[in-house]
N, C-alpha and C positions, 0 to 999 in steps of 0.2 A: 386522513393525513398520513403520508408515508414518512418513514424515517429518513432523516437527513444524514447521510453517510459522512458528511464533512465533520460531524460531531465526533466520529471515531478518530479523525486526524487531530482534532482539538484535544481529545482525551489522551492521545499519544504524547502530545506536548506536556500535558499536566502530569502524566506518569513519569516522564523523564525528569521533570523539574520539581516534583513533589519532595518535600523534606521527609525523609524516611529513616528508619533504623537501618544500619548497615546490613543487617541480616537479610532484609527484604530487597535491597537495592537491585540486585540482578533480576529478581522476579519482576520488578516494576519495569526495568529496561526491556526485558523479553516481552512483556505484555505490551509495551509501547510499540515495539516493532510489529507485533502481530496486528494491533489495532490500526497502525498506519497503513499496513498492507491492505487489510480488509476494507478500510474506508475508501482508499483509492481504487481498489479492485471493483468494489460494488458501484462506485460512480462511473467507472469506465465501462463496466458491463451494462449498466442501465442505459447509458447513452448509445452504446452499440446496439442494444436490443430494440431501439426505436427504428433502426434501419434494416436489421436482419434478424432471423430467428436464431436464438442461441441454444445449442444442444444442452441437454441436462448432463450428459456424460462428458468428462474431461473439460468442464467449463472454464477452468482457470487457464489451461493450456490453449483452448480455443480462442478466448478473448485476447490473451497476450499475443498469440500468433497472428490474429487478424489485424491488430494494431501494428505489429512489426512489419507486416506485408503491405500496409497501406501505401498508396502513392502520395498521400498527404504527409509532408515532413514532420509536422507537429504530432500527428497520430503515430507515426513511426517512432518518434522519440518517446511517446507515452508507452508504447510496447516495450521498448528497450529498458526504460526506467522501471516499468512494472515488473518485467522479468527479473531485473536485479533485486528489486524490493521483495519479490517472492522468494528468491534465494535467501535473502536476509531473514525472512519470516520462517522459512524451513529451519535455518540454523537456530533461531530463537525458540521455536516451538518443539523441535525434536532432538537437537544435538546437545546433549548434556555435557559432553566433553569439551565443547567450545565455550570459552569464557566470554560472556557478553558484558561489555562495560558501557559507561555513559557515552563515550565517543562513538561506539558502534551504533547505539540507539539514536544519537544525534544525526549520524550519517544517514541512517534509514529514514528518519523523520524528514531530513532534508530532501531525500528522494520523493517522499510523499508530497511535500510542498511543491516541488518542481512539477510533478504529475498534475497536481491540482491546478497550478497556473496554466499548464498546457491544456487541460480540460476546459478551463475558463476561456482560453484563446479560441478554442474551436466551438464554443457555445454549448458545451455539455453541462455546465453548472452555472 
């Protein structure tokens, strides 16, 4: 049995809405953005890998670019949203001078839900 990457998206929702101490709030929101990205990225990658060989190097760039260049409009939207979500994830995981709040996390989570719906529309999940 393989891991269901949709559970990372569900975890992102729980991290955003978990009742926590204020000291940890931003950590939860940063983690939620990261989980939302990786959940949608892995689902997107796995669907794409059924059709083409995915290189090991620069895999995130490759997958996003492949979707963005697709002639299928829904796949193109997946690529655009995944690229935006990746930028959010980079902010959350690496940029300590950027303040991540609940609204930022909710926006990113919303992107992941849009990607998930698009993936469902094309039969990926």
